[in-house]
Every structure is written in C-alpha cells, then in structure tokens.
N, C-alpha and C positions, 0 to 999 in steps of 0.2 A: 715365220715372222716373230721377232723378238720384241716384246714390249717390256720396258723397264719403267716401273713406277717412279714418279718424281719424289715421292716420300717413301721412307722405309716403313713397313708395317709396324705398328706399336706392339711391343712384347706384352702379352697378357700375363697376369699373375700365375695362371695355370702353366703356361709354357716356361716361365721362370722357375717354378717349383719343379717341373719335370726335368729341366736342365740341371738343377741343383741335385736332384735325386740321381740322375745319370752320372754326374761328376763324382758324387760320393760313392756310388757303386764301382766305378772305374778305379777310384783311389783305393778302395777296399780290396779289389781283386789284385791290383799291383802290389799292395802291401803283403798280401798273402803269397804271391809269387816270390817276392824278395825274401820273406821269412822261410819259405820252402827251400830256396837256393842256399840261404845261409845255413840252415839246418843240414842240408845235404852235404855241404862242404865241411861243416864242423866235424862230422864223424871221420872224415878223411884226415883231418889234421891231428885228431886225438891219438890214433894208433901210432903215428910217427913219433909223437912226443913220449908216449909210454914205452915204446920199444927201445928208445935210447936209454931210458932209465933201467929197463930190464936187462939190456945188454951189458951195462956197466956193473950191475949187481952180480950177474952170473959169469962174467968173463968168458964169452964164447971165443971160439977159434977165429982166426983172421978170415977163413973162407966163409964161414956163416955170417960174419960181420959184413963182408963184401956183398953177400947175397941179400942181406937185409937192406943195405944201402941201395942196391940195384932195384929191389922191389919197391922201396920207398920212392926212389926217383921215377920209376915207371908209374906208380900211382899218382905222383904229383904231375907228371906230364899228361896223363890221361885226364885227371881232374882239371888241369889247366885248360886243356883243349875243350873239354865239355863245358867248362865255365865260360870260356870265350864264345863258344857257339850259343850258349844260353843268353849271354849278354847281347850278342848280335841279333838273336831272335827277338829279344825284348825290345831292342831299339827299332827293329823292323816293324814289330807290332805297334809300337808307339807312333811311328810315322804313318802307318796305315790308319790308326785311330784318328790322327790329326787330319789325314786326307778325307776319311769318311765324315768327320765332323764338318769340314769345310764344304764337302759336296752336299751334305744334308742342309746346311745353311743356304747354299746356292739354290737347291731345289725348292726350299721354302720361299726364297725370294721370287723364283720363277712362278710358283703357284700363286703367290700374292699378286704378281703382275698380271697373270691370266685372270684372276678373280676381278681385279680392278678393270681390266679391259672388257670382261664380260659384263660387268655392271654398267660401264659406259655404253656398251652396245645396246643393252636393254633400255637404258634411258633414251638413247637416240631413237630406237625403234618405237618406244612409247610416244615420244614427241611427234615423230612422223605420222604415226597412226592417228593421234589426236588432230593434227593439222589436216590430214586427209578427211577425217570425219567432219571437221568444220567446213572444208571446201565442198564436200558432198552436200551438206545441209544448205550451204549458201547457194549451190548450184540448183538444188531442188526448189528453193524459194524463188529464184529468178525464173525458173521454168513455169511455175504456177502463176497464171494471170489473174 
C-alpha cells in the first residue's frame, strides 16, 4: 500500500546542512579526480615536446626519427584511449551519483509518508479507544439501577 502525503515534509536545518556538506565533499572529490587526470596526462605531453627539441639539436638519423615518431604516436593513442575510458567512467559515476541522490530523496519521501500514515493510525486508534471507554462507562451506568 503506497501512501503519499499531501504535503512535502519540511526540510530541517540539520538536513540542509548535511546536504551542503555532502555536496561540498562530492565537489572536492571530483576536483581531486580532475587534477589527478590532468597531472597524469601532463607528463605524457612533456616528453613529446622535449624530444622534438632534442632531435633537432642532435640531428638523429631518419630511422631513429621515425622510431621516435612511432613511439610518440603510440603513447598518444594509448593515452587517448585511457583518457576516453576515464572520461566515460567519470560520466557513469556522475549518473550513478544522480540516480542514488534521486533514490535517496524518494526513500525519504516514502519514510515520511509512512510516518504520517502511522501517526494517523495512532490517532484513529486513540479516538476509537476513548469512544469505547465512554460507551462502556455509559453502558455500566445504564445497567446499575
């Protein structure tokens, strides 16, 4: 049985602070991942730039120059593939984070609905018990002559 409250539960200051803390923690982790990826890729770009300056200064043979170009292109392909996989992983993790956030909100709404339903059931039970007590006392008064 699904019970949906007519009103949304009010957000408390504590839950707002908790959400802000979670959001700042997530942002901090994402920034750390981006910095790591940038630093990881930066060292791959540097050797290619320095190797071209070194090859012009030392005048290597055409075979070694072709080998260097092949190695550089191989490194760029591997780095590009890895970077693409990392970006796909980051996007998947972001979508999972959004899904978990939405599911968390849904669960909170469901819990609030069940709490509201439980309170309504308790009030109804209390009213019924009070009415039965009144009827019982009225019934006993009628029986006593």
